[in-house]
C-alpha positions as CSV (number, residue, x, y, z in Angstrom):
1,M,115.1,190.7,101.3
2,E,119.1,190.6,100.6
3,S,120.1,188.6,97.5
4,T,122.6,185.9,97.6
5,M,126.0,186.1,96.0
6,V,124.8,183.7,93.2
7,E,121.7,185.7,92.8
8,R,123.7,188.9,92.4
9,K,126.0,187.4,89.9
10,I,123.3,185.8,87.9
11,A,121.7,189.3,87.6
12,Q,125.0,190.8,86.8
13,R,125.7,188.4,83.9
14,E,122.4,188.0,82.5
15,H,123.5,189.7,79.4
16,E,126.8,187.9,78.9
17,P,127.2,184.9,76.8
18,I,128.3,181.7,78.4
19,Q,131.7,181.1,77.3
20,R,133.4,177.7,77.3
21,S,136.8,178.6,75.6
22,G,138.7,177.5,78.7
23,E,139.9,181.1,79.2
24,L,139.7,182.5,82.6
25,R,138.6,186.1,82.9
26,Q,139.1,188.2,85.8
27,V,135.7,188.0,87.2
28,D,135.7,184.2,86.7
29,I,138.9,184.4,89.2
30,E,136.9,186.7,91.5
31,D,133.9,184.6,91.6
32,Y,136.0,181.3,92.2
33,I,137.9,183.1,95.3
34,A,134.6,184.5,96.7
35,A,133.0,181.0,96.3
36,M,135.8,179.2,98.1
37,V,136.0,181.7,101.0
38,S,132.4,181.3,101.6
39,C,133.1,177.5,101.6
40,E,135.9,177.5,103.7
41,T,134.4,179.7,106.2
42,L,131.3,177.3,106.3
43,A,133.5,174.5,106.9
44,A,135.4,176.2,109.8
45,E,132.1,177.3,111.3
46,K,130.5,173.7,111.2
47,L,133.6,172.3,113.0
48,R,133.1,175.5,115.5
49,W,136.9,176.2,114.7
50,S,138.4,179.6,114.1
51,P,139.1,180.5,110.4
52,Q,142.8,180.5,111.6
53,E,142.6,176.9,112.9
54,W,140.9,175.7,109.8
55,A,143.6,177.4,107.5
56,A,146.3,175.7,109.7
57,H,144.6,172.3,109.3
58,C,144.3,172.7,105.5
59,L,147.9,173.5,105.1
60,H,149.1,170.6,107.4
61,Q,146.9,168.3,105.3
62,A,148.2,169.8,101.9
63,A,151.9,169.2,103.3
64,D,151.2,165.6,104.6
65,I,149.9,164.8,101.0
66,E,153.1,166.4,99.5
67,R,155.1,164.4,101.9
68,A,153.4,161.1,100.9
69,K,153.8,161.8,97.1
70,L,157.6,162.4,97.7
71,A,158.0,159.2,99.9
72,E,156.1,157.2,97.2
73,E,158.5,158.5,94.6
74,E,161.4,157.7,96.9
75,R,160.3,154.2,97.1
76,K,159.9,153.5,93.5
77,Q,163.3,154.9,92.7
78,K,164.8,152.8,95.4
79,W,163.0,149.5,94.1
80,G,163.4,150.5,90.5
81,E,159.6,150.8,89.8
């Protein structure tokens, strides 16, 4: 039976103490990236989109949010808020 990514990481880290110092280690970053890739792939699969379609959707969404923030800042400057 194949183990999950989480089970492999738990087994790999059983000897490591839990660190809460706020410092990110390389392994923490790698784990985060692997988890995000897994989540994004699952999201694309659930919508029956290709990974490229999902990535484009996410990038457009992020750009729309940034444009909305800039528009709000401009509105506040214009009206002296």
